[in-house]
Short mmCIF file of the C-alpha atoms (twelve columns), coordinates in Angstrom:
data_MODEL
# 
_entry.id   MODEL 
# 
loop_
_atom_site.group_PDB 
_atom_site.id 
_atom_site.type_symbol 
_atom_site.label_atom_id 
_atom_site.label_alt_id 
_atom_site.label_comp_id 
_atom_site.label_asym_id 
_atom_site.label_seq_id 
_atom_site.Cartn_x 
_atom_site.Cartn_y 
_atom_site.Cartn_z 
_atom_site.pdbx_PDB_model_num 
ATOM 1   C CA . MET A 1   0.218   0.202  0.031   1 
ATOM 2   C CA . ALA A 2   0.417   3.864  -0.865  1 
ATOM 3   C CA . LYS A 3   1.178   6.537  1.250   1 
ATOM 4   C CA . PHE A 4   -0.146  9.828  0.051   1 
ATOM 5   C CA . LEU A 5   0.100   13.465 0.927   1 
ATOM 6   C CA . PHE A 6   -1.709  16.493 -0.029  1 
ATOM 7   C CA . PHE A 7   -0.411  20.064 0.082   1 
ATOM 8   C CA . SER A 8   -1.695  23.379 -0.506  1 
ATOM 9   C CA . PRO A 9   -1.885  27.130 1.046   1 
ATOM 10  C CA . HIS A 10  -5.680  26.305 -0.470  1 
ATOM 11  C CA . ALA A 11  -7.748  24.613 2.431   1 
ATOM 12  C CA . LEU A 12  -9.520  21.404 1.078   1 
ATOM 13  C CA . ALA A 13  -12.122 22.309 4.152   1 
ATOM 14  C CA . ASP A 14  -13.875 24.295 1.384   1 
ATOM 15  C CA . SER A 15  -17.587 23.677 0.577   1 
ATOM 16  C CA . SER A 16  -16.945 26.739 -1.991  1 
ATOM 17  C CA . SER A 17  -14.581 24.684 -4.172  1 
ATOM 18  C CA . GLY A 18  -15.348 21.765 -6.257  1 
ATOM 19  C CA . ALA A 19  -11.516 20.680 -6.625  1 
ATOM 20  C CA . GLY A 20  -11.345 20.710 -2.515  1 
ATOM 21  C CA . LEU A 21  -14.195 18.367 -2.605  1 
ATOM 22  C CA . CYS A 22  -13.153 16.207 -4.918  1 
ATOM 23  C CA . VAL A 23  -9.467  15.998 -3.623  1 
ATOM 24  C CA . SER A 24  -10.713 15.351 -0.098  1 
ATOM 25  C CA . THR A 25  -13.116 12.639 -1.425  1 
ATOM 26  C CA . MET A 26  -10.018 10.390 -3.528  1 
ATOM 27  C CA . LEU A 27  -7.998  11.062 -0.085  1 
ATOM 28  C CA . GLY A 28  -11.093 9.208  1.211   1 
ATOM 29  C CA . VAL A 29  -11.556 6.771  -1.097  1 
ATOM 30  C CA . LEU A 30  -7.290  6.222  -1.045  1 
ATOM 31  C CA . THR A 31  -8.030  5.142  2.633   1 
ATOM 32  C CA . LYS A 32  -10.871 2.529  2.242   1 
ATOM 33  C CA . LEU A 33  -8.505  1.224  0.001   1 
ATOM 34  C CA . GLY A 34  -6.049  0.728  2.982   1 
ATOM 35  C CA . HIS A 35  -3.463  3.236  1.660   1 
ATOM 36  C CA . THR A 36  -2.100  6.308  3.548   1 
ATOM 37  C CA . CYS A 37  -3.379  9.877  3.728   1 
ATOM 38  C CA . ALA A 38  -3.242  12.589 4.800   1 
ATOM 39  C CA . ALA A 39  -3.433  16.838 3.981   1 
ATOM 40  C CA . VAL A 40  -1.302  19.650 5.112   1 
ATOM 41  C CA . THR A 41  -3.077  22.690 4.257   1 
ATOM 42  C CA . GLY A 42  -3.773  26.881 4.969   1 
ATOM 43  C CA . SER A 43  -6.951  28.910 5.488   1 
ATOM 44  C CA . LEU A 44  -7.490  30.183 2.008   1 
ATOM 45  C CA . ILE A 45  -10.867 29.083 1.025   1 
ATOM 46  C CA . ASP A 46  -13.072 30.904 -2.186  1 
ATOM 47  C CA . GLY A 47  -15.488 32.216 0.423   1 
ATOM 48  C CA . PRO A 48  -16.820 32.272 3.889   1 
ATOM 49  C CA . ASN A 49  -18.410 28.557 3.932   1 
ATOM 50  C CA . PRO A 50  -19.369 26.439 7.157   1 
ATOM 51  C CA . LEU A 51  -17.331 23.505 6.108   1 
ATOM 52  C CA . PHE A 52  -14.224 25.469 6.599   1 
ATOM 53  C CA . ALA A 53  -16.156 27.303 10.134  1 
ATOM 54  C CA . LYS A 54  -16.499 24.148 11.188  1 
ATOM 55  C CA . ALA A 55  -13.176 22.292 10.868  1 
ATOM 56  C CA . VAL A 56  -11.804 24.892 12.386  1 
ATOM 57  C CA . GLU A 57  -14.272 25.969 15.262  1 
ATOM 58  C CA . GLY A 58  -12.443 24.286 18.158  1 
ATOM 59  C CA . PRO A 59  -9.396  24.786 20.054  1 
ATOM 60  C CA . PRO A 60  -5.590  24.182 18.085  1 
ATOM 61  C CA . THR A 61  -4.478  20.917 18.711  1 
ATOM 62  C CA . GLY A 62  -1.094  22.692 18.254  1 
ATOM 63  C CA . SER A 63  1.084   24.859 16.806  1 
ATOM 64  C CA . LEU A 64  4.501   26.178 15.913  1 
ATOM 65  C CA . LYS A 65  6.563   28.537 15.987  1 
ATOM 66  C CA . ILE A 66  7.762   31.147 13.053  1 
ATOM 67  C CA . GLY A 67  9.481   34.189 12.376  1 
ATOM 68  C CA . LEU A 68  12.169  35.846 14.830  1 
ATOM 69  C CA . SER A 69  9.464   36.799 17.100  1 
ATOM 70  C CA . GLY A 70  8.304   32.856 17.646  1 
ATOM 71  C CA . GLN A 71  5.203   34.175 16.596  1 
ATOM 72  C CA . ASP A 72  2.622   30.689 16.693  1 
ATOM 73  C CA . LEU A 73  0.368   29.432 14.080  1 
ATOM 74  C CA . PRO A 74  -2.437  27.619 14.936  1 
ATOM 75  C CA . VAL A 75  -2.760  24.225 13.789  1 
ATOM 76  C CA . HIS A 76  -5.804  22.128 13.638  1 
ATOM 77  C CA . LYS A 77  -5.811  18.642 12.833  1 
ATOM 78  C CA . VAL A 78  -9.308  16.737 11.518  1 
ATOM 79  C CA . ASN A 79  -10.483 14.296 9.998   1 
ATOM 80  C CA . PHE A 80  -12.191 14.325 6.709   1 
ATOM 81  C CA . HIS A 81  -13.327 10.421 4.794   1 
ATOM 82  C CA . GLY A 82  -11.040 8.606  7.139   1 
ATOM 83  C CA . ALA A 83  -7.573  11.139 6.132   1 
ATOM 84  C CA . ALA A 84  -5.616  13.240 8.682   1 
ATOM 85  C CA . HIS A 85  -6.215  17.111 7.609   1 
ATOM 86  C CA . TYR A 86  -3.050  19.595 8.984   1 
ATOM 87  C CA . ILE A 87  -4.815  22.954 8.863   1 
ATOM 88  C CA . ALA A 88  -2.550  26.007 9.464   1 
ATOM 89  C CA . SER A 89  -5.053  28.334 10.572  1 
ATOM 90  C CA . PHE A 90  -3.854  31.497 9.404   1 
ATOM 91  C CA . ASP A 91  -5.817  34.900 9.157   1 
ATOM 92  C CA . SER A 92  -4.639  36.323 5.710   1 
ATOM 93  C CA . PRO A 93  -4.872  40.068 4.549   1 
ATOM 94  C CA . SER A 94  -6.733  38.975 1.254   1 
ATOM 95  C CA . PRO A 95  -7.892  35.708 0.019   1 
ATOM 96  C CA . LEU A 96  -5.636  34.565 -2.545  1 
ATOM 97  C CA . GLU A 97  -2.409  35.932 -0.527  1 
ATOM 98  C CA . LEU A 98  -0.052  35.077 2.612   1 
ATOM 99  C CA . ARG A 99  2.040   36.889 4.408   1 
ATOM 100 C CA . ALA A 100 5.894   35.905 4.168   1 
ATOM 101 C CA . SER A 101 5.962   34.186 8.284   1 
ATOM 102 C CA . GLU A 102 2.434   32.650 7.143   1 
ATOM 103 C CA . LYS A 103 4.604   31.461 4.006   1 
ATOM 104 C CA . VAL A 104 7.493   29.832 6.435   1 
ATOM 105 C CA . GLY A 105 5.371   28.445 8.986   1 
ATOM 106 C CA . LEU A 106 3.093   26.684 6.291   1 
ATOM 107 C CA . ARG A 107 6.300   25.407 4.445   1 
ATOM 108 C CA . LYS A 108 7.528   24.385 7.936   1 
ATOM 109 C CA . LEU A 109 4.431   22.175 8.864   1 
ATOM 110 C CA . PHE A 110 4.553   20.575 5.533   1 
ATOM 111 C CA . LEU A 111 8.133   19.362 6.273   1 
ATOM 112 C CA . ASP A 112 7.348   18.537 9.256   1 
ATOM 113 C CA . ILE A 113 4.817   16.100 8.631   1 
ATOM 114 C CA . PHE A 114 5.933   15.063 5.555   1 
ATOM 115 C CA . GLU A 115 9.145   13.362 7.298   1 
ATOM 116 C CA . GLN A 116 7.199   11.807 9.528   1 
ATOM 117 C CA . LEU A 117 4.981   10.449 6.729   1 
ATOM 118 C CA . ASP A 118 7.561   9.997  4.398   1 
ATOM 119 C CA . PRO A 119 5.359   9.540  1.477   1 
ATOM 120 C CA . ASP A 120 5.130   7.622  -1.799  1 
ATOM 121 C CA . VAL A 121 3.218   9.876  -3.151  1 
ATOM 122 C CA . LEU A 122 2.435   14.145 -3.195  1 
ATOM 123 C CA . LEU A 123 -0.278  15.652 -4.396  1 
ATOM 124 C CA . THR A 124 -0.432  19.017 -5.025  1 
ATOM 125 C CA . TYR A 125 -2.687  22.039 -6.952  1 
ATOM 126 C CA . GLY A 126 -0.887  24.512 -8.812  1 
ATOM 127 C CA . GLY A 127 -0.218  28.496 -8.278  1 
ATOM 128 C CA . PHE A 128 1.054   29.226 -5.588  1 
ATOM 129 C CA . VAL A 129 4.862   29.888 -4.630  1 
ATOM 130 C CA . SER A 130 4.388   27.222 -1.720  1 
ATOM 131 C CA . ASN A 131 3.044   24.478 -4.248  1 
ATOM 132 C CA . TYR A 132 5.927   24.423 -6.094  1 
ATOM 133 C CA . PHE A 133 8.466   24.424 -2.802  1 
ATOM 134 C CA . ALA A 134 6.535   21.322 -2.080  1 
ATOM 135 C CA . GLY A 135 6.514   19.725 -5.053  1 
ATOM 136 C CA . GLN A 136 10.362  20.127 -6.084  1 
ATOM 137 C CA . HIS A 137 10.886  19.337 -2.493  1 
ATOM 138 C CA . ALA A 138 9.596   15.529 -2.822  1 
ATOM 139 C CA . LEU A 139 11.254  14.868 -6.546  1 
ATOM 140 C CA . SER A 140 14.526  15.690 -4.373  1 
ATOM 141 C CA . LYS A 141 13.801  13.112 -2.314  1 
ATOM 142 C CA . GLY A 142 12.476  10.298 -4.999  1 
ATOM 143 C CA . ARG A 143 9.575   10.847 -4.745  1 
ATOM 144 C CA . THR A 144 6.291   10.978 -6.897  1 
ATOM 145 C CA . SER A 145 5.102   14.592 -7.198  1 
ATOM 146 C CA . VAL A 146 0.831   14.604 -8.937  1 
ATOM 147 C CA . LEU A 147 -0.060  18.068 -9.815  1 
ATOM 148 C CA . ASN A 148 -4.171  17.693 -9.564  1 
ATOM 149 C CA . VAL A 149 -5.778  20.085 -12.578 1 
ATOM 150 C CA . ALA A 150 -9.488  20.573 -12.400 1 
ATOM 151 C CA . SER A 151 -9.369  23.898 -13.978 1 
ATOM 152 C CA . ASP A 152 -8.452  25.506 -17.415 1 
ATOM 153 C CA . SER A 153 -6.055  28.126 -16.155 1 
ATOM 154 C CA . TYR A 154 -3.287  25.649 -16.514 1 
ATOM 155 C CA . LEU A 155 -3.825  25.868 -20.113 1 
ATOM 156 C CA . LYS A 156 -1.942  28.810 -20.183 1 
ATOM 157 C CA . GLY A 157 1.078   26.605 -20.780 1 
ATOM 158 C CA . ASP A 158 4.528   28.025 -19.368 1 
ATOM 159 C CA . ALA A 159 6.730   24.985 -19.308 1 
ATOM 160 C CA . HIS A 160 7.380   26.647 -15.465 1 
ATOM 161 C CA . ARG A 161 3.840   25.450 -14.256 1 
ATOM 162 C CA . PHE A 162 4.979   21.737 -14.670 1 
ATOM 163 C CA . ASP A 163 8.732   21.328 -13.608 1 
ATOM 164 C CA . HIS A 164 7.889   20.652 -9.448  1 
ATOM 165 C CA . VAL A 165 6.069   17.714 -10.741 1 
ATOM 166 C CA . ASN A 166 6.545   14.154 -13.034 1 
ATOM 167 C CA . MET A 167 3.259   13.331 -13.225 1 
ATOM 168 C CA . ILE A 168 -0.468  14.997 -13.820 1 
ATOM 169 C CA . HIS A 169 -3.998  13.536 -12.511 1 
ATOM 170 C CA . THR A 170 -7.012  15.372 -14.043 1 
ATOM 171 C CA . VAL A 171 -10.437 14.725 -14.037 1 
ATOM 172 C CA . SER A 172 -11.974 14.404 -17.557 1 
ATOM 173 C CA . GLN A 173 -10.861 13.298 -21.203 1 
ATOM 174 C CA . ALA A 174 -11.786 16.920 -22.437 1 
ATOM 175 C CA . LEU A 175 -9.556  18.356 -19.970 1 
ATOM 176 C CA . ARG A 176 -6.693  15.967 -20.712 1 
ATOM 177 C CA . ALA A 177 -6.707  16.545 -24.241 1 
ATOM 178 C CA . GLU A 178 -5.955  19.837 -23.908 1 
ATOM 179 C CA . LEU A 179 -3.472  19.248 -21.230 1 
ATOM 180 C CA . ASP A 180 -1.586  17.213 -23.838 1 
ATOM 181 C CA . LYS A 181 -0.861  20.322 -26.409 1 
ATOM 182 C CA . VAL A 182 0.428   21.851 -23.314 1 
ATOM 183 C CA . THR A 183 3.093   19.467 -21.839 1 
ATOM 184 C CA . THR A 184 4.157   15.822 -22.169 1 
ATOM 185 C CA . LEU A 185 3.911   14.525 -18.804 1 
ATOM 186 C CA . PRO A 186 2.199   11.278 -18.270 1 
ATOM 187 C CA . LYS A 187 -1.317  11.952 -16.768 1 
ATOM 188 C CA . VAL A 188 -3.842  10.344 -15.196 1 
ATOM 189 C CA . VAL A 189 -7.381  10.894 -15.851 1 
ATOM 190 C CA . THR A 190 -10.084 10.361 -13.386 1 
ATOM 191 C CA . GLN A 191 -13.905 11.379 -13.236 1 
ATOM 192 C CA . THR A 192 -14.051 14.457 -10.290 1 
ATOM 193 C CA . PHE A 193 -14.265 11.913 -6.954  1 
ATOM 194 C CA . VAL A 194 -17.772 12.351 -5.363  1 
ATOM 195 C CA . ASN A 195 -19.173 10.722 -2.104  1 
ATOM 196 C CA . ARG A 196 -23.345 9.492  -2.374  1 
ATOM 197 C CA . GLU A 197 -24.030 9.255  0.899   1 
ATOM 198 C CA . ASP A 198 -23.369 13.463 1.163   1 
ATOM 199 C CA . VAL A 199 -25.063 14.265 -2.068  1 
ATOM 200 C CA . THR A 200 -27.821 12.092 -2.233  1 
ATOM 201 C CA . ALA A 201 -30.914 13.256 -0.659  1 
ATOM 202 C CA . LYS A 202 -33.247 10.607 1.426   1 
ATOM 203 C CA . THR A 203 -36.269 12.265 0.405   1 
ATOM 204 C CA . HIS A 204 -37.301 14.301 -3.179  1 
ATOM 205 C CA . THR A 205 -39.624 16.453 -3.109  1 
ATOM 206 C CA . PRO A 206 -38.931 18.659 -6.156  1 
ATOM 207 C CA . GLU A 207 -40.119 22.530 -5.704  1 
ATOM 208 C CA . PHE A 208 -37.338 24.397 -7.693  1 
ATOM 209 C CA . ILE A 209 -35.251 24.470 -10.721 1 
ATOM 210 C CA . THR A 210 -32.139 24.605 -9.081  1 
ATOM 211 C CA . PHE A 211 -29.131 26.278 -10.129 1 
ATOM 212 C CA . ILE A 212 -25.561 25.992 -7.881  1 
ATOM 213 C CA . ASN A 213 -22.763 28.323 -8.066  1 
ATOM 214 C CA . PRO A 214 -24.006 31.571 -9.909  1 
ATOM 215 C CA . ILE A 215 -20.311 33.257 -11.402 1 
ATOM 216 C CA . ALA A 216 -20.108 34.280 -14.742 1 
ATOM 217 C CA . VAL A 217 -18.174 31.641 -16.383 1 
ATOM 218 C CA . LYS A 218 -21.374 28.710 -14.757 1 
ATOM 219 C CA . GLY A 219 -23.680 31.032 -17.124 1 
ATOM 220 C CA . VAL A 220 -25.368 33.249 -14.732 1 
ATOM 221 C CA . LYS A 221 -26.898 35.863 -17.335 1 
ATOM 222 C CA . ILE A 222 -28.410 32.513 -19.240 1 
ATOM 223 C CA . ALA A 223 -29.401 30.842 -15.787 1 
ATOM 224 C CA . ALA A 224 -30.912 34.939 -15.082 1 
ATOM 225 C CA . LYS A 225 -32.360 34.885 -18.746 1 
ATOM 226 C CA . ILE A 226 -34.355 31.358 -18.162 1 
ATOM 227 C CA . ALA A 227 -35.656 32.835 -14.724 1 
ATOM 228 C CA . THR A 228 -36.751 36.334 -16.168 1 
ATOM 229 C CA . GLU A 229 -38.215 35.070 -19.247 1 
ATOM 230 C CA . CYS A 230 -40.025 32.105 -16.994 1 
ATOM 231 C CA . GLN A 231 -41.067 34.647 -14.797 1 
ATOM 232 C CA . ARG A 232 -42.423 37.219 -17.962 1 
ATOM 233 C CA . LEU A 233 -44.255 34.076 -19.289 1 
ATOM 234 C CA . ASP A 234 -46.098 33.666 -16.941 1 
ATOM 235 C CA . LYS A 235 -44.351 29.711 -16.344 1 
ATOM 236 C CA . PRO A 236 -45.842 27.845 -13.143 1 
ATOM 237 C CA . TYR A 237 -41.431 27.589 -12.478 1 
ATOM 238 C CA . LYS A 238 -39.980 28.519 -9.100  1 
ATOM 239 C CA . PHE A 239 -35.910 28.575 -9.155  1 
ATOM 240 C CA . LEU A 240 -33.306 28.270 -6.734  1 
ATOM 241 C CA . PHE A 241 -30.042 29.745 -6.760  1 
ATOM 242 C CA . VAL A 242 -27.508 28.728 -4.444  1 
ATOM 243 C CA . GLU A 243 -24.423 30.832 -3.424  1 
ATOM 244 C CA . GLY A 244 -20.908 28.873 -4.120  1 
ATOM 245 C CA . ARG A 245 -17.830 31.794 -5.184  1 
ATOM 246 C CA . ALA A 246 -20.472 33.667 -5.242  1 
ATOM 247 C CA . THR A 247 -22.605 35.248 -2.757  1 
ATOM 248 C CA . ARG A 248 -25.720 37.291 -3.336  1 
ATOM 249 C CA . GLU A 249 -24.524 40.518 -3.591  1 
ATOM 250 C CA . SER A 250 -22.641 39.351 -6.117  1 
ATOM 251 C CA . LEU A 251 -24.829 37.845 -7.838  1 
ATOM 252 C CA . PHE A 252 -26.879 41.023 -8.022  1 
ATOM 253 C CA . ALA A 253 -23.812 43.158 -9.028  1 
ATOM 254 C CA . MET A 254 -24.229 40.699 -12.097 1 
ATOM 255 C CA . CYS A 255 -27.433 40.851 -12.852 1 
ATOM 256 C CA . PRO A 256 -29.456 43.367 -11.714 1 
ATOM 257 C CA . GLU A 257 -32.710 42.242 -13.136 1 
ATOM 258 C CA . LEU A 258 -32.889 39.506 -10.796 1 
ATOM 259 C CA . HIS A 259 -33.595 41.979 -7.849  1 
ATOM 260 C CA . GLY A 260 -37.154 41.480 -6.571  1 
ATOM 261 C CA . LEU A 261 -37.664 38.442 -9.106  1 
ATOM 262 C CA . PRO A 262 -40.845 37.029 -7.372  1 
ATOM 263 C CA . ASN A 263 -40.337 33.586 -9.125  1 
ATOM 264 C CA . LEU A 264 -36.286 33.163 -7.328  1 
ATOM 265 C CA . SER A 265 -35.248 32.180 -4.003  1 
ATOM 266 C CA . ILE A 266 -31.356 32.105 -3.018  1 
ATOM 267 C CA . ALA A 267 -29.759 29.645 -0.701  1 
ATOM 268 C CA . SER A 268 -26.638 30.435 1.358   1 
ATOM 269 C CA . ASN A 269 -23.696 28.166 0.372   1 
ATOM 270 C CA . THR A 270 -23.904 24.931 2.400   1 
ATOM 271 C CA . SER A 271 -22.102 21.461 3.096   1 
ATOM 272 C CA . ASN A 272 -24.692 19.849 2.948   1 
ATOM 273 C CA . VAL A 273 -25.868 19.748 -0.648  1 
ATOM 274 C CA . SER A 274 -28.303 16.945 -0.286  1 
ATOM 275 C CA . LYS A 275 -30.789 19.258 1.246   1 
ATOM 276 C CA . ILE A 276 -30.736 21.742 -2.132  1 
ATOM 277 C CA . TYR A 277 -31.257 18.274 -4.035  1 
ATOM 278 C CA . GLU A 278 -33.730 17.441 -1.786  1 
ATOM 279 C CA . ARG A 279 -36.019 20.003 -3.335  1 
ATOM 280 C CA . THR A 280 -34.994 20.590 -6.906  1 
ATOM 281 C CA . ALA A 281 -37.097 18.979 -9.810  1 
ATOM 282 C CA . ALA A 282 -34.521 19.646 -12.084 1 
ATOM 283 C CA . CYS A 283 -30.881 21.391 -12.450 1 
ATOM 284 C CA . LEU A 284 -29.562 24.390 -14.483 1 
ATOM 285 C CA . TYR A 285 -25.674 24.051 -15.479 1 
ATOM 286 C CA . PRO A 286 -25.157 26.518 -18.241 1 
ATOM 287 C CA . SER A 287 -21.237 26.915 -18.374 1 
ATOM 288 C CA . VAL A 288 -19.394 28.856 -20.638 1 
ATOM 289 C CA . TYR A 289 -16.261 28.263 -20.565 1 
ATOM 290 C CA . LEU A 290 -13.988 25.312 -20.413 1 
ATOM 291 C CA . GLU A 291 -15.352 23.560 -17.171 1 
ATOM 292 C CA . ALA A 292 -12.704 20.796 -16.035 1 
ATOM 293 C CA . ALA A 293 -15.771 18.200 -15.135 1 
ATOM 294 C CA . GLY A 294 -18.731 19.061 -14.448 1 
ATOM 295 C CA . ARG A 295 -19.802 17.802 -10.527 1 
ATOM 296 C CA . VAL A 296 -23.193 19.186 -10.190 1 
ATOM 297 C CA . ALA A 297 -23.737 16.670 -12.955 1 
ATOM 298 C CA . ILE A 298 -22.383 13.729 -10.987 1 
ATOM 299 C CA . GLU A 299 -24.457 14.984 -8.639  1 
ATOM 300 C CA . ALA A 300 -27.404 15.430 -9.740  1 
ATOM 301 C CA . ASN A 301 -27.705 11.854 -11.719 1 
ATOM 302 C CA . ALA A 302 -27.165 10.199 -8.138  1 
ATOM 303 C CA . ASN A 303 -30.512 12.013 -7.502  1 
ATOM 304 C CA . GLY A 304 -31.877 11.200 -10.526 1 
ATOM 305 C CA . ILE A 305 -32.281 14.897 -11.066 1 
ATOM 306 C CA . PRO A 306 -32.619 15.873 -14.590 1 
ATOM 307 C CA . VAL A 307 -29.834 18.436 -15.953 1 
ATOM 308 C CA . LEU A 308 -29.752 21.587 -18.555 1 
ATOM 309 C CA . ALA A 309 -26.692 22.133 -19.520 1 
ATOM 310 C CA . CYS A 310 -23.905 23.394 -22.167 1 
ATOM 311 C CA . PRO A 311 -21.746 20.996 -23.775 1 
ATOM 312 C CA . ALA A 312 -18.682 22.762 -21.854 1 
ATOM 313 C CA . GLY A 313 -15.503 20.906 -21.074 1 
ATOM 314 C CA . GLY A 314 -16.170 17.237 -19.240 1 
ATOM 315 C CA . ILE A 315 -19.562 18.247 -18.046 1 
ATOM 316 C CA . PRO A 316 -20.780 15.883 -21.551 1 
ATOM 317 C CA . GLU A 317 -18.469 13.335 -19.781 1 
ATOM 318 C CA . MET A 318 -19.812 13.777 -16.462 1 
ATOM 319 C CA . LEU A 319 -23.512 13.708 -17.961 1 
ATOM 320 C CA . ASP A 320 -22.840 9.915  -19.731 1 
ATOM 321 C CA . GLY A 321 -26.539 9.724  -22.042 1 
ATOM 322 C CA . ALA A 322 -28.122 11.835 -18.925 1 
ATOM 323 C CA . GLY A 323 -29.829 15.501 -19.783 1 
ATOM 324 C CA . PHE A 324 -29.693 17.611 -21.963 1 
ATOM 325 C CA . LEU A 325 -27.299 19.781 -24.165 1 
ATOM 326 C CA . PHE A 326 -27.576 23.652 -25.256 1 
ATOM 327 C CA . ASP A 327 -25.221 24.819 -27.149 1 
ATOM 328 C CA . PRO A 328 -24.781 27.923 -25.826 1 
ATOM 329 C CA . PRO A 329 -25.069 31.932 -27.499 1 
ATOM 330 C CA . GLU A 330 -23.122 33.207 -29.543 1 
ATOM 331 C CA . GLY A 331 -21.055 35.941 -27.840 1 
ATOM 332 C CA . GLN A 332 -21.180 34.212 -24.273 1 
ATOM 333 C CA . TRP A 333 -17.971 32.358 -24.104 1 
ATOM 334 C CA . ALA A 334 -16.012 35.512 -24.845 1 
ATOM 335 C CA . ASN A 335 -18.232 37.573 -22.688 1 
ATOM 336 C CA . ASN A 336 -19.543 35.980 -20.413 1 
ATOM 337 C CA . LEU A 337 -21.891 38.380 -18.788 1 
ATOM 338 C CA . ALA A 338 -22.895 39.048 -22.143 1 
ATOM 339 C CA . ASP A 339 -26.540 39.883 -22.848 1 
ATOM 340 C CA . VAL A 340 -28.111 36.563 -23.569 1 
ATOM 341 C CA . PRO A 341 -31.496 37.347 -26.170 1 
ATOM 342 C CA . ALA A 342 -34.466 36.482 -24.785 1 
ATOM 343 C CA . ALA A 343 -35.012 33.619 -27.949 1 
ATOM 344 C CA . TYR A 344 -32.047 31.718 -27.469 1 
ATOM 345 C CA . VAL A 345 -33.357 30.407 -24.365 1 
ATOM 346 C CA . THR A 346 -36.856 28.956 -25.475 1 
ATOM 347 C CA . PRO A 347 -35.560 25.159 -25.862 1 
ATOM 348 C CA . TRP A 348 -33.965 25.551 -22.406 1 
ATOM 349 C CA . ILE A 349 -38.078 26.644 -21.444 1 
ATOM 350 C CA . GLU A 350 -39.296 24.572 -23.610 1 
ATOM 351 C CA . THR A 351 -37.949 21.296 -22.246 1 
ATOM 352 C CA . LEU A 352 -38.851 22.699 -18.417 1 
ATOM 353 C CA . ASP A 353 -42.337 22.169 -19.671 1 
ATOM 354 C CA . ARG A 354 -42.010 18.871 -21.143 1 
ATOM 355 C CA . LEU A 355 -40.686 17.714 -17.809 1 
ATOM 356 C CA . HIS A 356 -43.122 19.604 -15.700 1 
ATOM 357 C CA . ASN A 357 -45.870 18.517 -18.322 1 
ATOM 358 C CA . GLU A 358 -44.909 14.879 -19.360 1 
ATOM 359 C CA . ALA A 359 -44.779 12.121 -16.888 1 
ATOM 360 C CA . ALA A 360 -43.135 9.646  -19.513 1 
ATOM 361 C CA . PHE A 361 -40.582 12.358 -20.576 1 
ATOM 362 C CA . MET A 362 -39.393 13.257 -16.650 1 
ATOM 363 C CA . SER A 363 -39.573 9.197  -16.192 1 
ATOM 364 C CA . ASP A 364 -36.837 8.524  -18.943 1 
ATOM 365 C CA . ALA A 365 -34.626 11.559 -17.808 1 
ATOM 366 C CA . GLN A 366 -34.797 10.479 -14.117 1 
ATOM 367 C CA . ALA A 367 -34.462 6.728  -15.572 1 
ATOM 368 C CA . ARG A 368 -30.948 7.931  -18.068 1 
ATOM 369 C CA . ALA A 369 -29.763 10.073 -14.946 1 
ATOM 370 C CA . LYS A 370 -29.895 6.847  -12.525 1 
ATOM 371 C CA . ALA A 371 -28.587 4.774  -15.322 1 
ATOM 372 C CA . ALA A 372 -25.767 7.094  -15.982 1 
ATOM 373 C CA . ASP A 373 -25.271 7.223  -12.381 1 
ATOM 374 C CA . ALA A 374 -25.005 3.410  -11.840 1 
ATOM 375 C CA . ARG A 375 -21.892 3.481  -14.380 1 
ATOM 376 C CA . TYR A 376 -19.949 6.052  -13.077 1 
# 
């Protein structure tokens, strides 16, 4: 059996981050298979969220002395899916940057846990200097250093993005094909990891058309146009937009037309997404960028919920024959906040009408979702 260590300044205990949820679930799966897994992370998060708040709510389990002043860096040790997570809990001045002393402390924590665990494999994200340090340290010790790629940001292609790793883990064949254009490193592809227990509703009382994480690249303007057109046409549908990286404030800034819309409700970010699916009749997933995989597609399939989506990146792979696909409107790929013509959303609304009015059509969509989940 192998020993795996994950490292990043970004916390895996982040219900706003699909990549964080995927990696923490993957470590749990490896643990259940008999491997030894741990994670060393900082407290950078995509946005305030209940999963991270819960992870660090108790007193620290330890601390590290850092800097010339001997400053204490609190460390929380928590357990996710059977794997130990060491979270350096500091108060950073921004969500994307660490103070110099925090970088020193996080590296010290990484080196301490690396020495204790003596891992065979180091897994990191990219984008932070500390990640490059960790990867190069692992390579210097003769270990396998794996970069987890769950974003199109790695496709910009500078060679230094990959000089701290000797393998890539990614989450769709669509993203692998793009990565092959910028690096010859060996790649292993898995679908994004989702724990069914965490996402499957125990009961189902469908009430809403749900859109999760309403940010620009996820197609917020398309979803907003669907909701406003349904209101204008006096359709009987209620919409639920669920905060993720986007908050209700940022949503209304991007889509002022949603202010006061009577058929729209907004739910706070939650680590218990099964409660969202419990009340969901169908999901909107109109991404307008190269989506790495499509976690919502997998979660919805697990609940037998139809998904209406754009065929962006790995979304068709994750739907795996379920759902309904619509090409995005012209111009949305280049400008995610461009106005969406009302005529564009007509096929989306017609599909919602059929799901609502035709029992056989809805049953077939639900059956295709469950069949895709069975294959997953």
